[in-house]
TIVO-2410 file (N, C-alpha, C; in nm, 3 decimals):
# residues 85
REC num residu      c1      c2      c3 atome chaine
REC   1      M   9.113   7.098  12.254     N      A
REC   1      M   9.205   7.080  12.148    CA      A
REC   1      M   9.369   7.051  12.160     C      A
REC   2      A   9.424   6.945  12.018     N      A
REC   2      A   9.557   6.867  12.046    CA      A
REC   2      A   9.616   6.943  11.968     C      A
REC   3      D   9.766   6.966  12.053     N      A
REC   3      D   9.836   7.030  11.975    CA      A
REC   3      D   9.900   7.044  11.833     C      A
REC   4      P   9.909   7.087  11.744     N      A
REC   4      P   9.968   7.105  11.620    CA      A
REC   4      P  10.100   7.049  11.582     C      A
REC   5      Q  10.207   7.144  11.664     N      A
REC   5      Q  10.341   7.049  11.630    CA      A
REC   5      Q  10.308   6.918  11.696     C      A
REC   6      R  10.271   6.862  11.812     N      A
REC   6      R  10.284   6.735  11.818    CA      A
REC   6      R  10.218   6.650  11.757     C      A
REC   7      K  10.100   6.673  11.617     N      A
REC   7      K  10.104   6.576  11.522    CA      A
REC   7      K  10.153   6.607  11.391     C      A
REC   8      T  10.238   6.707  11.383     N      A
REC   8      T  10.300   6.716  11.306    CA      A
REC   8      T  10.455   6.633  11.338     C      A
REC   9      N  10.481   6.655  11.470     N      A
REC   9      N  10.599   6.535  11.512    CA      A
REC   9      N  10.585   6.409  11.495     C      A
REC  10      L  10.436   6.368  11.500     N      A
REC  10      L  10.389   6.207  11.519    CA      A
REC  10      L  10.435   6.203  11.337     C      A
REC  11      L  10.354   6.267  11.236     N      A
REC  11      L  10.334   6.231  11.153    CA      A
REC  11      L  10.502   6.244  11.070     C      A
REC  12      W  10.625   6.291  11.101     N      A
REC  12      W  10.723   6.279  11.068    CA      A
REC  12      W  10.781   6.122  11.162     C      A
REC  13      I  10.779   6.120  11.249     N      A
REC  13      I  10.794   6.041  11.335    CA      A
REC  13      I  10.728   5.900  11.221     C      A
REC  14      L  10.616   5.857  11.161     N      A
REC  14      L  10.557   5.783  11.102    CA      A
REC  14      L  10.615   5.768  10.958     C      A
REC  15      V  10.605   5.875  10.904     N      A
REC  15      V  10.717   5.907  10.767    CA      A
REC  15      V  10.835   5.824  10.784     C      A
REC  16      I  10.940   5.866  10.883     N      A
REC  16      I  11.073   5.777  10.896    CA      A
REC  16      I  11.059   5.678  10.914     C      A
REC  17      A  10.978   5.632  10.987     N      A
REC  17      A  10.963   5.479  11.061    CA      A
REC  17      A  10.943   5.387  10.918     C      A
REC  18      L  10.869   5.440  10.808     N      A
REC  18      L  10.791   5.435  10.671    CA      A
REC  18      L  10.903   5.382  10.611     C      A
REC  19      L  10.990   5.460  10.570     N      A
REC  19      L  11.098   5.481  10.504    CA      A
REC  19      L  11.231   5.432  10.545     C      A
REC  20      G  11.220   5.355  10.672     N      A
REC  20      G  11.345   5.309  10.715    CA      A
REC  20      G  11.270   5.089  10.713     C      A
REC  21      V  11.164   5.123  10.720     N      A
REC  21      V  11.099   4.971  10.707    CA      A
REC  21      V  11.073   4.932  10.561     C      A
REC  22      L  11.067   5.054  10.449     N      A
REC  22      L  11.128   5.032  10.297    CA      A
REC  22      L  11.239   5.010  10.278     C      A
REC  23      V  11.344   5.029  10.310     N      A
REC  23      V  11.506   5.004  10.303    CA      A
REC  23      V  11.536   4.908  10.352     C      A
REC  24      V  11.427   4.846  10.509     N      A
REC  24      V  11.491   4.700  10.538    CA      A
REC  24      V  11.451   4.578  10.420     C      A
REC  25      I  11.297   4.580  10.392     N      A
REC  25      I  11.277   4.550  10.308    CA      A
REC  25      I  11.393   4.522  10.158     C      A
REC  26      W  11.383   4.654  10.095     N      A
REC  26      W  11.487   4.639   9.975    CA      A
REC  26      W  11.554   4.613   9.976     C      A
REC  27      F  11.640   4.615  10.123     N      A
REC  27      F  11.788   4.527  10.094    CA      A
REC  27      F  11.809   4.379  10.179     C      A
REC  28      L  11.672   4.321  10.200     N      A
REC  28      L  11.669   4.211  10.200    CA      A
REC  28      L  11.588   4.111  10.098     C      A
REC  29      S  11.510   4.161  10.017     N      A
REC  29      S  11.477   4.118   9.949    CA      A
REC  29      S  11.576   4.052   9.833     C      A
REC  30      P  11.535   3.913   9.785     N      A
REC  30      P  11.673   3.846   9.672    CA      A
REC  30      P  11.665   3.965   9.524     C      A
REC  31      A  11.820   3.952   9.521     N      A
REC  31      A  11.818   4.032   9.392    CA      A
REC  31      A  11.781   3.959   9.243     C      A
REC  32      T  11.702   3.995   9.196     N      A
REC  32      T  11.669   3.949   9.074    CA      A
REC  32      T  11.725   4.005   8.926     C      A
REC  33      D  11.836   3.932   8.880     N      A
REC  33      D  11.865   3.988   8.747    CA      A
REC  33      D  11.834   3.992   8.636     C      A
REC  34      D  11.759   4.051   8.559     N      A
REC  34      D  11.687   3.987   8.414    CA      A
REC  34      D  11.782   3.953   8.349     C      A
REC  35      D  11.871   4.059   8.366     N      A
REC  35      D  11.931   4.073   8.250    CA      A
REC  35      D  12.084   3.971   8.256     C      A
REC  36      F  12.110   3.877   8.354     N      A
REC  36      F  12.167   3.809   8.352    CA      A
REC  36      F  12.154   3.656   8.346     C      A
REC  37      I  12.135   3.585   8.275     N      A
REC  37      I  12.116   3.482   8.201    CA      A
REC  37      I  12.223   3.324   8.197     C      A
REC  38      E  12.204   3.259   8.330     N      A
REC  38      E  12.284   3.144   8.276    CA      A
REC  38      E  12.287   3.069   8.232     C      A
REC  39      P  12.386   3.025   8.169     N      A
REC  39      P  12.415   2.946   8.048    CA      A
REC  39      P  12.403   2.793   8.041     C      A
REC  40      E  12.336   2.689   7.988     N      A
REC  40      E  12.319   2.541   8.052    CA      A
REC  40      E  12.432   2.521   8.028     C      A
REC  41      A  12.468   2.419   8.084     N      A
REC  41      A  12.592   2.336   8.067    CA      A
REC  41      A  12.634   2.284   7.953     C      A
REC  42      T  12.537   2.232   7.849     N      A
REC  42      T  12.550   2.237   7.703    CA      A
REC  42      T  12.603   2.335   7.622     C      A
REC  43      E  12.562   2.462   7.655     N      A
REC  43      E  12.591   2.559   7.589    CA      A
REC  43      E  12.745   2.601   7.618     C      A
REC  44      M  12.809   2.565   7.749     N      A
REC  44      M  12.919   2.658   7.806    CA      A
REC  44      M  13.032   2.528   7.726     C      A
REC  45      L  12.987   2.394   7.706     N      A
REC  45      L  13.070   2.299   7.688    CA      A
REC  45      L  13.133   2.333   7.536     C      A
REC  46      A  13.014   2.321   7.424     N      A
REC  46      A  13.046   2.333   7.289    CA      A
REC  46      A  13.113   2.471   7.229     C      A
REC  47      P  13.231   2.407   7.174     N      A
REC  47      P  13.268   2.533   7.094    CA      A
REC  47      P  13.241   2.576   7.022     C      A
REC  48      E  13.216   2.729   6.995     N      A
REC  48      E  13.216   2.809   6.871    CA      A
REC  48      E  13.259   2.729   6.748     C      A
REC  49      P  13.198   2.732   6.672     N      A
REC  49      P  13.264   2.686   6.535    CA      A
REC  49      P  13.322   2.775   6.439     C      A
REC  50      M  13.316   2.889   6.476     N      A
REC  50      M  13.418   2.971   6.380    CA      A
REC  50      M  13.564   2.976   6.426     C      A
REC  51      M  13.543   2.892   6.528     N      A
REC  51      M  13.716   2.912   6.598    CA      A
REC  51      M  13.749   2.772   6.609     C      A
REC  52      T  13.675   2.646   6.548     N      A
REC  52      T  13.708   2.519   6.529    CA      A
REC  52      T  13.783   2.455   6.380     C      A
REC  53      T  13.759   2.549   6.302     N      A
REC  53      T  13.754   2.452   6.150    CA      A
REC  53      T  13.838   2.583   6.071     C      A
REC  54      A  13.969   2.573   5.992     N      A
REC  54      A  14.025   2.636   5.901    CA      A
REC  54      A  13.902   2.679   5.819     C      A
REC  55      P  13.928   2.833   5.785     N      A
REC  55      P  13.870   2.888   5.652    CA      A
REC  55      P  13.927   2.821   5.537     C      A
REC  56      E  13.793   2.792   5.458     N      A
REC  56      E  13.832   2.738   5.320    CA      A
REC  56      E  13.921   2.847   5.237     C      A
REC  57      G  14.045   2.783   5.149     N      A
REC  57      G  14.068   2.866   5.073    CA      A
REC  57      G  14.216   2.946   5.131     C      A
REC  58      G  14.247   2.912   5.211     N      A
REC  58      G  14.326   2.997   5.309    CA      A
REC  58      G  14.457   2.940   5.255     C      A
REC  59      V  14.557   3.026   5.278     N      A
REC  59      V  14.734   2.972   5.240    CA      A
REC  59      V  14.767   2.886   5.411     C      A
REC  60      P  14.826   2.799   5.289     N      A
REC  60      P  14.880   2.680   5.436    CA      A
REC  60      P  15.005   2.772   5.485     C      A
REC  61      V  15.057   2.781   5.595     N      A
REC  61      V  15.142   2.805   5.662    CA      A
REC  61      V  15.228   2.684   5.782     C      A
REC  62      Q  15.365   2.682   5.741     N      A
REC  62      Q  15.452   2.602   5.824    CA      A
REC  62      Q  15.533   2.666   5.921     C      A
REC  63      L  15.485   2.623   6.052     N      A
REC  63      L  15.522   2.751   6.175    CA      A
REC  63      L  15.628   2.648   6.196     C      A
REC  64      P  15.730   2.715   6.274     N      A
REC  64      P  15.853   2.668   6.330    CA      A
REC  64      P  15.824   2.546   6.441     C      A
REC  65      D  15.871   2.455   6.466     N      A
REC  65      D  15.874   2.412   6.589    CA      A
REC  65      D  15.957   2.434   6.689     C      A
REC  66      A  16.044   2.540   6.729     N      A
REC  66      A  16.106   2.637   6.804    CA      A
REC  66      A  16.037   2.723   6.876     C      A
REC  67      P  16.039   2.752   6.985     N      A
REC  67      P  15.922   2.810   7.088    CA      A
REC  67      P  15.998   2.968   7.022     C      A
REC  68      M  15.918   3.068   7.066     N      A
REC  68      M  15.938   3.182   6.978    CA      A
REC  68      M  16.023   3.249   7.135     C      A
REC  69      T  16.115   3.332   7.118     N      A
REC  69      T  16.162   3.385   7.170    CA      A
REC  69      T  16.132   3.542   7.176     C      A
REC  70      N  16.160   3.684   7.290     N      A
REC  70      N  16.189   3.803   7.283    CA      A
REC  70      N  16.350   3.812   7.275     C      A
REC  71      V  16.347   3.883   7.140     N      A
REC  71      V  16.523   3.900   7.088    CA      A
REC  71      V  16.495   4.044   7.114     C      A
REC  72      P  16.626   4.116   7.201     N      A
REC  72      P  16.639   4.279   7.216    CA      A
REC  72      P  16.659   4.329   7.089     C      A
REC  73      E  16.573   4.436   7.057     N      A
REC  73      E  16.618   4.500   6.926    CA      A
REC  73      E  16.771   4.589   6.956     C      A
REC  74      E  16.875   4.595   6.840     N      A
REC  74      E  16.981   4.655   6.859    CA      A
REC  74      E  16.925   4.808   6.865     C      A
REC  75      Q  17.010   4.893   6.994     N      A
REC  75      Q  17.030   5.022   6.992    CA      A
REC  75      Q  17.106   5.037   6.927     C      A
REC  76      P  17.080   5.185   6.814     N      A
REC  76      P  17.185   5.213   6.766    CA      A
REC  76      P  17.281   5.307   6.817     C      A
REC  77      T  17.379   5.281   6.808     N      A
REC  77      T  17.502   5.332   6.860    CA      A
REC  77      T  17.495   5.510   6.835     C      A
REC  78      P  17.519   5.601   6.960     N      A
REC  78      P  17.531   5.727   6.931    CA      A
REC  78      P  17.603   5.787   6.812     C      A
REC  79      A  17.608   5.870   6.735     N      A
REC  79      A  17.764   5.903   6.646    CA      A
REC  79      A  17.835   6.009   6.761     C      A
REC  80      P  17.932   5.991   6.761     N      A
REC  80      P  18.011   6.123   6.835    CA      A
REC  80      P  17.983   6.227   6.813     C      A
REC  81      V  17.990   6.334   6.898     N      A
REC  81      V  17.958   6.475   6.882    CA      A
REC  81      V  18.072   6.528   6.860     C      A
REC  82      E  18.078   6.620   6.731     N      A
REC  82      E  18.221   6.697   6.725    CA      A
REC  82      E  18.184   6.834   6.770     C      A
REC  83      T  18.266   6.888   6.887     N      A
REC  83      T  18.315   7.050   6.858    CA      A
REC  83      T  18.403   7.094   6.814     C      A
REC  84      P  18.333   7.245   6.746     N      A
REC  84      P  18.395   7.290   6.670    CA      A
REC  84      P  18.529   7.388   6.793     C      A
REC  85      Q  18.640   7.391   6.724     N      A
REC  85      Q  18.755   7.444   6.814    CA      A
REC  85      Q  18.813   7.613   6.766     C      A
***
């Protein structure tokens, strides 16, 4: 009669080997991501219509030709502290 301990050891070796093979197959399989669909070249070059035309009935705005600069805000000078005598 065969040793029962040897059978369970052999079973565990087969289970671990099978898991190892499955992990290797999983890592080597090509990634298929159905959520990511690459847009066609024509879709990438076409601008969005919402961003290309001015809305109808808008207010005309005349912007200055000067570049914008960051002007520091004036810091208020602290009031002198009066000390009681």
